[in-house]
C-alpha positions as YAML, in Angstrom:
chain: A
units: angstrom
residues:
- id: 1
  name: MET
  ca: [63.12, 140.00, 151.21]
- id: 2
  name: ILE
  ca: [61.25, 137.82, 148.75]
- id: 3
  name: LEU
  ca: [63.05, 137.69, 145.64]
- id: 4
  name: LYS
  ca: [60.52, 136.90, 142.94]
- id: 5
  name: GLN
  ca: [61.20, 134.41, 140.29]
- id: 6
  name: ASN
  ca: [60.65, 136.31, 137.22]
- id: 7
  name: THR
  ca: [62.65, 139.47, 138.46]
- id: 8
  name: LEU
  ca: [65.56, 136.96, 138.76]
- id: 9
  name: THR
  ca: [65.43, 135.65, 135.81]
- id: 10
  name: PHE
  ca: [65.09, 139.00, 134.19]
- id: 11
  name: GLY
  ca: [67.80, 140.47, 135.99]
- id: 12
  name: ILE
  ca: [70.07, 136.99, 135.48]
- id: 13
  name: LEU
  ca: [69.53, 137.45, 131.27]
- id: 14
  name: ALA
  ca: [69.96, 141.20, 131.17]
- id: 15
  name: ALA
  ca: [72.97, 140.58, 133.20]
- id: 16
  name: ALA
  ca: [74.02, 138.32, 131.00]
- id: 17
  name: PHE
  ca: [73.40, 141.04, 127.50]
- id: 18
  name: VAL
  ca: [75.21, 143.64, 129.36]
- id: 19
  name: CYS
  ca: [78.63, 141.17, 130.11]
- id: 20
  name: SER
  ca: [78.16, 140.35, 126.58]
- id: 21
  name: ALA
  ca: [77.95, 143.58, 124.92]
- id: 22
  name: LEU
  ca: [80.64, 145.46, 126.97]
- id: 23
  name: TYR
  ca: [82.78, 142.32, 125.67]
- id: 24
  name: GLN
  ca: [81.49, 143.19, 122.47]
- id: 25
  name: LEU
  ca: [82.57, 147.14, 122.96]
- id: 26
  name: PHE
  ca: [85.37, 146.14, 124.09]
- id: 27
  name: ARG
  ca: [86.22, 143.89, 121.02]
- id: 28
  name: SER
  ca: [84.84, 146.48, 118.68]
- id: 29
  name: MET
  ca: [87.55, 148.97, 120.13]
- id: 30
  name: LEU
  ca: [90.58, 146.43, 119.67]
- id: 31
  name: MET
  ca: [89.30, 145.95, 115.85]
- id: 32
  name: GLU
  ca: [92.17, 142.35, 115.75]
- id: 33
  name: VAL
  ca: [89.04, 140.13, 113.73]
- id: 34
  name: PRO
  ca: [87.14, 143.30, 111.74]
- id: 35
  name: LYS
  ca: [84.75, 140.61, 110.33]
- id: 36
  name: HIS
  ca: [83.58, 139.35, 113.76]
- id: 37
  name: ASP
  ca: [85.04, 142.22, 116.50]
- id: 38
  name: ALA
  ca: [82.66, 145.38, 114.82]
- id: 39
  name: PHE
  ca: [80.14, 146.68, 117.16]
- id: 40
  name: THR
  ca: [77.41, 148.13, 114.56]
- id: 41
  name: VAL
  ca: [74.33, 149.57, 115.03]
- id: 42
  name: THR
  ca: [72.32, 145.94, 114.00]
- id: 43
  name: THR
  ca: [74.84, 144.68, 117.44]
- id: 44
  name: GLY
  ca: [73.37, 147.34, 119.88]
- id: 45
  name: ILE
  ca: [69.44, 146.95, 118.68]
- id: 46
  name: ALA
  ca: [69.91, 142.98, 118.69]
- id: 47
  name: TYR
  ca: [70.80, 143.50, 122.32]
- id: 48
  name: ALA
  ca: [68.10, 146.31, 123.33]
- id: 49
  name: VAL
  ca: [65.81, 143.08, 121.72]
- id: 50
  name: PHE
  ca: [67.20, 141.07, 123.33]
- id: 51
  name: VAL
  ca: [66.42, 142.47, 126.97]
- id: 52
  name: VAL
  ca: [62.88, 143.48, 125.47]
- id: 53
  name: ILE
  ca: [62.49, 139.51, 124.86]
- id: 54
  name: SER
  ca: [63.54, 138.53, 128.50]
- id: 55
  name: ALA
  ca: [61.37, 140.99, 129.84]
- id: 56
  name: LEU
  ca: [58.75, 138.76, 128.86]
- id: 57
  name: VAL
  ca: [59.23, 137.20, 131.83]
- id: 58
  name: LEU
  ca: [58.38, 140.06, 134.60]
- id: 59
  name: THR
  ca: [54.16, 139.07, 132.45]
- id: 60
  name: ASP
  ca: [55.21, 135.56, 134.59]
- id: 61
  name: ARG
  ca: [52.85, 134.82, 132.11]
- id: 62
  name: ARG
  ca: [53.09, 130.85, 131.05]
- id: 63
  name: TRP
  ca: [53.19, 131.51, 127.41]
- id: 64
  name: ALA
  ca: [56.09, 134.10, 128.00]
- id: 65
  name: TRP
  ca: [58.05, 131.83, 130.16]
- id: 66
  name: TRP
  ca: [57.87, 129.26, 127.10]
- id: 67
  name: VAL
  ca: [59.02, 132.31, 124.25]
- id: 68
  name: VAL
  ca: [61.97, 132.91, 127.14]
- id: 69
  name: LEU
  ca: [62.70, 129.28, 127.58]
- id: 70
  name: PHE
  ca: [63.05, 128.73, 123.78]
- id: 71
  name: PHE
  ca: [65.25, 131.98, 123.34]
- id: 72
  name: VAL
  ca: [67.95, 130.92, 125.86]
- id: 73
  name: PHE
  ca: [67.65, 127.36, 124.11]
- id: 74
  name: ALA
  ca: [68.19, 129.49, 120.72]
- id: 75
  name: LEU
  ca: [71.00, 131.14, 122.04]
- id: 76
  name: LEU
  ca: [72.80, 128.76, 123.82]
- id: 77
  name: ALA
  ca: [72.36, 126.73, 120.20]
- id: 78
  name: LEU
  ca: [73.69, 129.57, 117.88]
- id: 79
  name: GLY
  ca: [76.78, 129.57, 120.82]
- id: 80
  name: THR
  ca: [77.45, 126.25, 120.76]
- id: 81
  name: LEU
  ca: [76.75, 125.82, 116.85]
- id: 82
  name: TRP
  ca: [78.51, 128.82, 115.28]
- id: 83
  name: TYR
  ca: [80.19, 131.18, 117.87]
- id: 84
  name: HIS
  ca: [82.70, 128.43, 118.72]
- id: 85
  name: PRO
  ca: [83.16, 126.85, 115.74]
- id: 86
  name: VAL
  ca: [83.31, 129.77, 113.88]
- id: 87
  name: VAL
  ca: [84.20, 133.34, 115.97]
- id: 88
  name: THR
  ca: [86.01, 131.21, 118.54]
- id: 89
  name: VAL
  ca: [88.35, 129.50, 116.46]
- id: 90
  name: THR
  ca: [88.81, 132.39, 114.25]
- id: 91
  name: ARG
  ca: [89.99, 134.66, 117.13]
- id: 92
  name: ILE
  ca: [91.97, 131.94, 118.81]
- id: 93
  name: GLU
  ca: [93.81, 131.39, 114.73]
- id: 94
  name: ALA
  ca: [94.79, 135.06, 114.55]
- id: 95
  name: GLY
  ca: [95.98, 134.91, 117.74]
- id: 96
  name: THR
  ca: [93.91, 137.44, 119.65]
- id: 97
  name: PHE
  ca: [91.39, 135.16, 122.42]
- id: 98
  name: ALA
  ca: [92.94, 135.56, 125.49]
- id: 99
  name: THR
  ca: [91.86, 134.84, 128.98]
- id: 100
  name: LEU
  ca: [89.56, 137.56, 128.83]
- id: 101
  name: GLY
  ca: [87.71, 135.60, 125.89]
- id: 102
  name: TRP
  ca: [86.84, 132.64, 127.58]
- id: 103
  name: VAL
  ca: [85.88, 134.54, 131.09]
- id: 104
  name: GLU
  ca: [83.11, 136.58, 129.28]
- id: 105
  name: ASP
  ca: [81.79, 133.56, 127.30]
- id: 106
  name: SER
  ca: [81.78, 131.32, 130.33]
- id: 107
  name: ILE
  ca: [80.06, 134.43, 132.33]
- id: 108
  name: TYR
  ca: [77.47, 134.78, 129.31]
- id: 109
  name: VAL
  ca: [76.49, 130.90, 129.08]
- id: 110
  name: GLY
  ca: [76.41, 130.13, 132.24]
- id: 111
  name: LEU
  ca: [74.19, 132.57, 133.38]
- id: 112
  name: LEU
  ca: [72.53, 131.31, 130.10]
- id: 113
  name: PHE
  ca: [71.92, 127.97, 131.49]
- id: 114
  name: VAL
  ca: [70.89, 129.37, 134.82]
- id: 115
  name: ALA
  ca: [68.21, 131.51, 133.14]
- id: 116
  name: GLY
  ca: [66.67, 128.15, 131.14]
- id: 117
  name: PHE
  ca: [66.47, 126.50, 134.34]
- id: 118
  name: LEU
  ca: [65.09, 128.83, 136.16]
- id: 119
  name: CYS
  ca: [62.62, 128.93, 133.20]
- id: 120
  name: VAL
  ca: [61.89, 125.14, 133.32]
- id: 121
  name: LEU
  ca: [61.40, 125.74, 137.20]
- id: 122
  name: ARG
  ca: [58.73, 128.22, 136.65]
- id: 123
  name: LEU
  ca: [56.93, 126.33, 133.95]
- id: 124
  name: LEU
  ca: [57.03, 123.24, 136.47]
- id: 125
  name: ASP
  ca: [55.63, 125.33, 138.92]
- id: 126
  name: ALA
  ca: [58.70, 124.69, 140.77]
- id: 127
  name: ARG
  ca: [59.30, 127.68, 143.37]
- id: 128
  name: LEU
  ca: [63.03, 129.03, 144.69]
- id: 129
  name: VAL
  ca: [62.26, 129.22, 148.77]
- id: 130
  name: SER
  ca: [65.00, 129.39, 150.49]
- id: 131
  name: GLY
  ca: [64.35, 128.02, 154.33]
- id: 132
  name: LYS
  ca: [64.69, 129.08, 157.75]
- id: 133
  name: GLY
  ca: [67.02, 128.15, 160.10]
...
C-alpha cells in the first residue's frame, strides 16, 4: 500500500482539528471559563474552514503546500503567543485546567508540527519512502 504524502498531511491536520474541536465541545459542556469555553457557530465555522484550508494539499500543487505550511505556522504562533499565555493561564488560575487539557494540547500541537514537517519535506521535493528489509 502506498500512502501519498498529501493524503497523510491532510489526515494529520484533520485529526488535529477533530481532536481540538471535540475538546472544545467538551469544555463548552463544562462552561467553567465561559469567556473561553463556548462552542459557538463561529467556532464550528472556523474548524470547517481549517479543514478546507488543509484540504488544499490534496491538490498536490506547490502553492497549496505553501499556503498550508504558512497556515500551520500561523496556528503554531497563535497557540504559542495567545492560547497558552491567555486561555491556558486563565483556566489554570480558575483551577479548571486538568490533565485532559495538557493531553489534548500536546496532541494538537504535535500533529501541527508533524504536518508542518511534511509540508517542508514536500516543498523540498523529499519523499517519505519505506525500504524493504
